[in-house]
C-alpha positions in Angstrom: 257.4 111.4 171.4 256.7 111.6 167.6 259.4 112.2 165.1 260.0 115.9 164.5 260.2 116.8 160.9 262.7 119.6 160.4 261.2 122.7 158.8 263.4 125.5 160.1 267.2 125.1 160.4 267.2 127.9 163.0 265.2 125.7 165.5 267.3 126.0 168.7 266.7 122.3 169.4 269.0 121.6 166.4 272.0 123.6 167.8 273.9 120.5 168.8 274.2 119.5 165.1 274.8 122.9 163.5 278.5 123.0 162.7 279.5 123.1 166.4 283.1 122.2 167.2 284.0 119.4 169.7 285.1 122.1 172.1 281.8 124.0 171.8 279.9 120.7 172.4 282.0 120.0 175.5 280.9 123.4 176.9 277.3 123.2 175.9 274.9 125.1 178.1 272.3 123.3 180.1 274.5 120.2 180.5 276.4 118.9 183.5 279.5 117.7 181.6 278.9 118.7 178.0 278.0 116.8 174.9 279.5 114.6 172.3 278.3 113.4 168.9 277.9 109.7 168.2 277.7 108.7 164.5 275.9 105.6 163.3 273.6 103.2 164.9 276.4 100.9 166.0 278.2 103.7 167.9 275.0 105.0 169.5 274.2 101.4 170.6 277.7 101.1 172.2 277.1 104.5 173.9 273.8 103.3 175.3 275.3 100.1 176.6 277.9 102.1 178.4 275.1 104.0 180.2 275.4 107.3 178.3 272.2 109.3 177.8 271.1 110.7 174.4 269.8 114.2 174.2 268.4 113.9 170.7 268.9 112.0 167.4 269.1 113.4 163.9 268.1 110.7 161.3 267.3 110.3 157.7 263.8 109.0 156.9 265.0 105.5 155.9 266.4 104.8 159.4 263.7 106.2 161.6 262.6 102.8 162.8 266.2 102.0 163.7 266.4 105.3 165.6 263.2 104.6 167.6 264.4 101.1 168.4 267.7 102.4 169.7 266.6 105.3 171.9 263.0 104.6 172.8 260.0 106.9 172.7 261.2 109.6 175.1 264.2 111.0 173.1 263.5 113.6 170.4 264.2 112.3 166.9 264.6 115.0 164.2 264.4 114.0 160.6 264.6 115.6 157.1 266.0 115.1 153.7 269.7 114.2 153.1 270.2 117.7 151.5 268.6 119.5 154.4 270.6 117.6 157.0 273.8 118.2 155.1 273.0 121.9 155.1 272.5 121.7 158.9 275.5 119.7 159.8 277.9 120.5 157.0 278.4 116.9 155.9 276.4 113.9 154.5 275.0 111.5 157.0 276.4 108.5 155.3 275.4 106.2 158.1 271.9 107.5 158.4 271.8 108.9 161.9 273.8 110.8 164.5 273.0 111.4 168.1 273.8 114.2 170.6 274.9 112.4 173.7 275.5 113.7 177.3 279.1 113.3 178.3 279.3 111.1 181.4 281.2 112.1 184.5 284.7 110.5 184.2 285.7 107.9 186.7 288.6 108.6 189.0 292.0 107.1 187.9 292.1 105.4 191.3 288.9 103.5 190.7 290.1 102.3 187.3 293.4 101.1 188.6 291.9 99.3 191.5 290.9 96.2 189.5 293.1 96.7 186.4 296.2 94.7 185.3 297.0 96.3 182.0 296.5 100.0 181.4 297.7 102.3 178.6 298.7 105.9 179.3 298.7 108.4 176.4 300.9 111.4 177.0 300.2 114.4 174.8 298.8 112.4 171.8 297.2 115.4 170.1 295.8 113.7 167.0 292.3 112.4 167.6 292.8 109.9 164.8 295.7 108.3 166.7 293.7 108.4 169.9 290.8 106.6 168.3 293.0 104.0 166.6 294.8 103.3 169.9 291.6 102.8 171.7 290.4 100.4 169.1 293.6 98.3 169.2 294.1 98.1 172.9 290.4 97.4 173.5 290.5 94.4 171.2 293.7 93.1 172.7 292.7 93.5 176.3 293.5 96.8 178.0 291.6 97.3 181.2 291.7 101.1 181.0 293.2 104.0 179.2 294.5 107.1 181.1 295.4 110.3 179.2 297.4 113.3 180.2 296.0 116.9 180.3 297.4 117.8 176.9 296.1 114.6 175.2 293.3 114.9 172.7 289.9 114.2 174.1 288.8 110.6 173.4 285.2 111.9 173.1 286.0 114.1 170.1 284.0 113.1 167.1 287.0 111.9 165.0 288.4 109.8 167.9 285.0 108.1 168.4 284.6 107.5 164.7 288.0 106.0 164.2 287.7 103.9 167.3 284.3 102.5 166.0 282.9 103.5 169.4 285.4 101.6 171.5 286.3 104.8 173.4 282.8 104.4 174.8 283.5 100.8 175.9 287.0 101.0 177.5 287.0 102.9 180.8 289.2 106.0 180.6 290.1 109.1 182.7 292.5 112.0 182.9 295.7 112.2 184.9 297.5 115.0 186.6 301.3 115.7 186.5 303.9 113.0 186.4 304.8 113.4 190.1 301.3 112.6 191.2 300.8 110.0 188.4 303.8 108.0 189.4 302.8 108.1 193.0 299.3 106.8 192.1 300.6 104.0 189.9 303.2 102.8 192.4 300.6 102.9 195.2 298.3 100.8 193.0 301.0 98.2 192.4 301.8 99.1 188.8 305.1 98.8 187.0 305.5 101.7 184.6 306.9 100.8 181.2 307.6 103.7 178.9 307.9 103.1 175.1 310.9 105.2 174.1 314.3 105.1 172.4 316.9 105.5 175.1 320.3 103.9 175.6 319.1 101.8 178.5 315.9 100.7 176.8 315.2 96.9 177.0 313.7 94.9 174.2 309.9 94.4 174.3 310.4 90.7 173.9 312.7 90.6 176.9 310.3 92.7 179.0 307.3 90.7 178.0 309.0 87.4 178.8 308.9 88.2 182.6 306.5 91.0 182.7 305.2 92.2 186.1 301.6 91.3 187.1 300.4 94.9 186.7 301.8 97.0 183.9 301.1 100.6 182.8 302.3 101.2 179.2 303.2 104.8 178.5 303.1 106.1 174.9 303.9 109.5 173.6 303.0 111.8 170.7 304.0 111.3 167.1 307.4 113.0 166.4 308.1 114.3 169.9 307.7 111.0 171.7 307.6 110.9 175.5 308.7 113.9 177.6 311.7 113.6 179.8 309.3 113.7 182.8 307.5 110.6 181.5 310.7 108.7 180.9 312.0 109.6 184.3 308.8 108.4 185.9 309.2 104.9 184.3 310.4 101.9 186.0 311.6 100.4 182.7 312.1 101.9 179.3 311.1 99.5 176.5 311.6 99.6 172.8 310.3 97.4 169.9 313.1 95.7 168.0 313.0 96.8 164.3 314.6 96.0 161.0 315.7 97.9 157.9 317.0 100.9 159.8 313.5 101.9 160.9 313.5 103.5 164.3 309.8 104.0 165.2 306.2 103.0 164.4 303.0 105.0 164.3 301.9 105.4 168.0 298.7 103.4 167.3 300.8 100.5 165.8 303.2 100.7 168.8 300.3 100.4 171.2 298.9 97.4 169.4 302.3 95.6 169.3 303.1 96.3 172.9 299.7 95.3 174.2 299.8 92.1 172.2 303.2 91.2 173.6 301.9 91.6 177.1 298.5 89.8 176.4 297.9 86.5 178.2 
């Protein structure tokens, strides 16, 4: 398929890139599970390695060869000047290309837990920047999977993907139900639930890590509010990170990195 030079911004084939919100992309018509936007050749490459399918690519003239090499001859590649593409998308394509990707069907939590030893659970983390930063940290340190609650920001949102440098496309993840069913699932799968929270009975992360169970699910909550009472009640152990200078908490992404590192083998 030849490169398609953009001449009309009203071309319906460009709708995926025309100021659509993440929510609108997730509900895109004509798709099975919706779409997401992958920015930069590196992120698109990681998406392809994960088995995700591109619907089209939007690229500046200088990176057309890279775009073709990435997606092959059967995926439409739209191109135009930087000014025209900025008018279409609402921002400069600093990294040269973006792609509209089909969202994959999420795996079941059960399938992810079957072979995992270290998983991270995000409860109601609403900021996609934090979600992306958490994925990047725990992926590098060795999390086998990430599970998110219904009110957690979508890891496939554009900012989360960007901040994670595409690691949300590399680490398996899925969504959970309520805490009753989640605890039942984790226990049945042999996991010890460790909630990061400030409670009177919380044990030091150093103490917990020194004799950590074979399979651990780390539970982290939103900035400010922290974990809900339901999450704390579902935990087998409440864990806190010892701190100095009167500081009582870290950013949730930093907490995830510290806790995962302490449990890494």
